[in-house]
C-alpha distance (Angstrom), angle and dihedral (degrees) to the residues before:
residue distance angle dihedral
M1 . . .
E2 3.79 . .
R3 3.80 120.7 .
P4 3.81 118.4 -131.1
P5 3.79 116.0 -111.8
P6 3.81 114.3 -86.4
P7 3.80 119.6 -102.0
P8 3.81 119.1 -108.7
G9 3.79 108.8 -66.1
G10 3.78 92.5 12.4
S11 3.77 141.9 93.2
P12 3.82 131.6 -154.3
D13 3.80 89.9 -95.3
R14 3.82 94.8 41.6
P15 3.81 106.4 33.2
H16 3.80 94.6 176.7
G17 3.77 95.4 50.4
S18 3.79 94.0 -140.2
V19 3.80 116.7 9.1
R20 3.80 108.2 -133.3
G21 3.79 103.1 179.7
I22 3.80 143.6 4.4
A23 3.79 135.6 -167.6
F24 3.79 135.4 176.2
S25 3.79 120.6 -136.2
P26 3.82 113.8 -112.8
E27 3.80 92.9 -102.1
G28 3.83 91.6 43.7
R29 3.81 96.9 -123.4
L30 3.82 96.3 112.2
L31 3.78 132.2 46.2
A32 3.80 119.5 -161.2
S33 3.79 119.6 -155.7
S34 3.78 129.0 -175.4
G35 3.75 127.8 -161.1
S36 3.75 153.9 168.6
D37 3.83 90.7 -85.1
R38 3.86 89.5 76.4
T39 3.81 94.3 -111.7
V40 3.78 140.7 111.3
R41 3.78 111.6 -141.8
L42 3.77 123.9 -160.4
W43 3.77 119.6 -152.9
D44 3.80 129.5 -160.5
V45 3.81 99.7 -130.2
P46 3.84 100.1 -163.9
G47 3.82 91.4 43.7
R48 3.82 93.1 42.2
R49 3.80 91.9 -138.6
P50 3.82 140.6 108.6
W51 3.82 114.1 -83.1
A52 3.84 104.2 -178.8
T53 3.80 143.5 -19.0
L54 3.80 117.3 -139.3
T55 3.80 115.6 -154.7
G56 3.77 132.4 -176.5
H57 3.78 108.1 93.7
T58 3.80 115.6 108.8
N59 3.81 97.4 -152.4
A60 3.80 138.6 30.5
V61 3.80 115.1 -47.2
W62 3.80 110.5 -131.5
G63 3.77 105.9 178.9
V64 3.79 142.2 29.1
A65 3.79 132.7 -177.0
F66 3.80 136.4 171.6
A67 3.78 122.9 -131.6
P68 3.82 112.8 -116.4
D69 3.83 90.8 -103.5
G70 3.84 91.3 51.8
R71 3.82 93.2 -128.2
T72 3.81 97.3 106.2
V73 3.79 133.8 47.9
A74 3.81 121.1 -160.1
S75 3.79 120.2 -154.7
S76 3.80 131.5 -173.8
S77 3.77 124.9 -156.8
N78 3.78 144.1 -172.2
D79 3.82 85.5 -114.5
G80 3.83 86.0 79.0
T81 3.80 96.2 -109.1
V82 3.76 138.1 113.6
R83 3.79 114.0 -153.4
L84 3.78 128.9 -161.7
W85 3.79 114.6 -149.2
D86 3.81 118.6 -158.6
L87 3.81 108.3 -142.6
D88 3.81 94.7 -176.3
V89 3.81 98.5 107.9
R90 3.82 94.1 -173.9
A91 3.82 92.1 54.0
R92 3.82 91.1 48.9
L93 3.79 91.3 50.6
D94 3.81 91.4 48.9
R95 3.83 90.7 52.3
N96 3.79 97.6 42.8
C97 3.79 105.4 30.9
P98 3.83 118.7 47.0
A99 3.81 89.6 -167.3
A100 3.81 88.5 65.7
Q101 3.83 87.7 63.7
G102 3.78 92.7 50.9
G103 3.81 91.5 -102.9
G104 3.81 96.7 110.1
A105 3.78 128.5 95.4
A106 3.78 117.7 -92.1
């Protein structure tokens, strides 16, 4: 099986390049990591596998933190921004996809 090419600043063994920050979710099921590749990566701790990659920063991401309820991740970057990432998939679907609310055509 062929590995995908590494992201900028990363390698197959170190996908972030340099990891700049980590945080565990309040319940301990997710780990967020930030790195020089401009991403926030979420990891499924019990499953020991990647869960999601959050993109949008335009420079290295230095810090990550979970909200106390575990539904939001905050990230800070050298691009001068702080981003809030909504991890509630159902709420995002309800906002962005009317069919998820039962309002779409069958």
